[in-house]
C-alpha positions as CSV (number, residue, x, y, z in Angstrom):
1,M,-14.6,-5.5,4.0
2,M,-12.3,-3.5,1.9
3,E,-11.7,-4.8,-1.6
4,R,-8.0,-5.5,-2.3
5,I,-6.5,-4.0,-5.5
6,A,-4.0,-6.9,-5.5
7,D,-7.0,-9.3,-5.9
8,M,-7.9,-7.5,-9.1
9,R,-4.4,-8.0,-10.6
10,P,-2.7,-11.0,-12.1
11,K,-0.7,-12.9,-9.4
12,T,2.7,-12.0,-10.6
13,V,4.4,-10.5,-7.5
14,P,8.1,-11.3,-7.7
15,T,9.7,-13.3,-4.9
16,E,12.0,-10.3,-4.2
17,M,8.9,-8.2,-3.3
18,D,7.6,-10.7,-0.9
19,D,11.1,-10.9,0.7
20,A,11.2,-7.1,1.0
21,F,7.7,-7.0,2.6
22,R,8.8,-9.6,5.1
23,R,11.8,-7.5,6.0
24,L,9.7,-4.4,6.3
25,K,7.2,-6.1,8.5
26,A,10.0,-7.1,10.9
27,S,11.6,-3.6,10.9
28,S,11.3,-1.7,14.2
29,F,11.4,1.5,12.3
30,R,8.4,0.5,10.1
31,R,6.4,-0.6,13.1
32,K,6.4,3.0,14.4
33,F,4.0,4.0,11.6
34,H,0.3,3.4,11.9
35,L,-2.9,4.9,10.6
36,Q,-4.3,7.5,13.0
37,D,-8.1,7.7,13.6
38,K,-8.5,10.4,10.9
39,E,-6.7,8.3,8.2
40,R,-8.4,5.1,9.3
41,A,-11.8,6.8,9.0
42,Y,-10.9,8.1,5.5
43,L,-9.8,4.7,4.4
44,E,-13.0,3.1,5.7
45,T,-15.2,5.8,4.2
46,W,-13.7,5.8,0.7
47,G,-12.3,2.2,0.5
48,L,-8.9,0.9,-0.6
49,P,-9.4,1.1,-4.4
50,H,-10.2,4.9,-4.2
51,V,-7.3,5.6,-1.8
52,M,-4.9,3.6,-4.0
53,K,-6.2,5.5,-7.1
54,Q,-5.3,8.7,-5.3
55,A,-1.9,7.3,-4.4
56,A,-1.3,6.3,-8.0
57,D,-2.2,9.8,-9.2
58,L,0.1,11.4,-6.7
59,V,3.0,9.1,-7.6
60,A,2.4,9.7,-11.4
61,K,2.3,13.5,-10.9
62,G,5.7,13.4,-9.1
63,H,7.5,12.2,-12.3
64,L,10.3,11.1,-10.0
65,L,10.0,7.3,-10.5
66,T,10.1,4.9,-13.4
67,A,7.0,2.9,-14.1
68,D,8.4,-0.1,-12.4
69,E,9.4,2.0,-9.3
70,S,6.0,3.5,-9.2
71,D,4.3,0.1,-9.3
72,C,6.6,-1.1,-6.5
73,A,5.9,2.0,-4.4
74,L,2.2,1.5,-4.8
75,R,2.4,-2.1,-3.8
76,V,4.2,-1.1,-0.6
77,I,1.6,1.6,0.2
78,E,-1.2,-0.9,-0.5
79,R,0.2,-3.7,1.7
80,W,0.9,-1.2,4.5
81,L,-2.7,0.2,4.4
82,E,-4.2,-3.3,4.3
83,G,-2.0,-4.5,7.1
84,D,-2.5,-1.5,9.3
85,A,-6.3,-1.3,8.6
86,A,-6.6,-5.0,9.5
87,R,-5.0,-4.4,12.9
88,G,-7.8,-1.9,13.7
């Protein structure tokens, strides 16, 4: 089972984030995006912590987001990967 990065952080996710994730989950546009076999295999091989570290590095190198925006973007990526990987 993949280790969740969120389980390693303090439980301080704001209510607004949870609301945003609920809306995203219900979005017909969002439901069009799924991990393909290649991406799923990569995630299973390397694990969520490694993939999230790579995502954090890419977000940091972009220098386009504030620290708070970067953290938010990474939470969205993480929840999407966890949810899509769980669907198999």
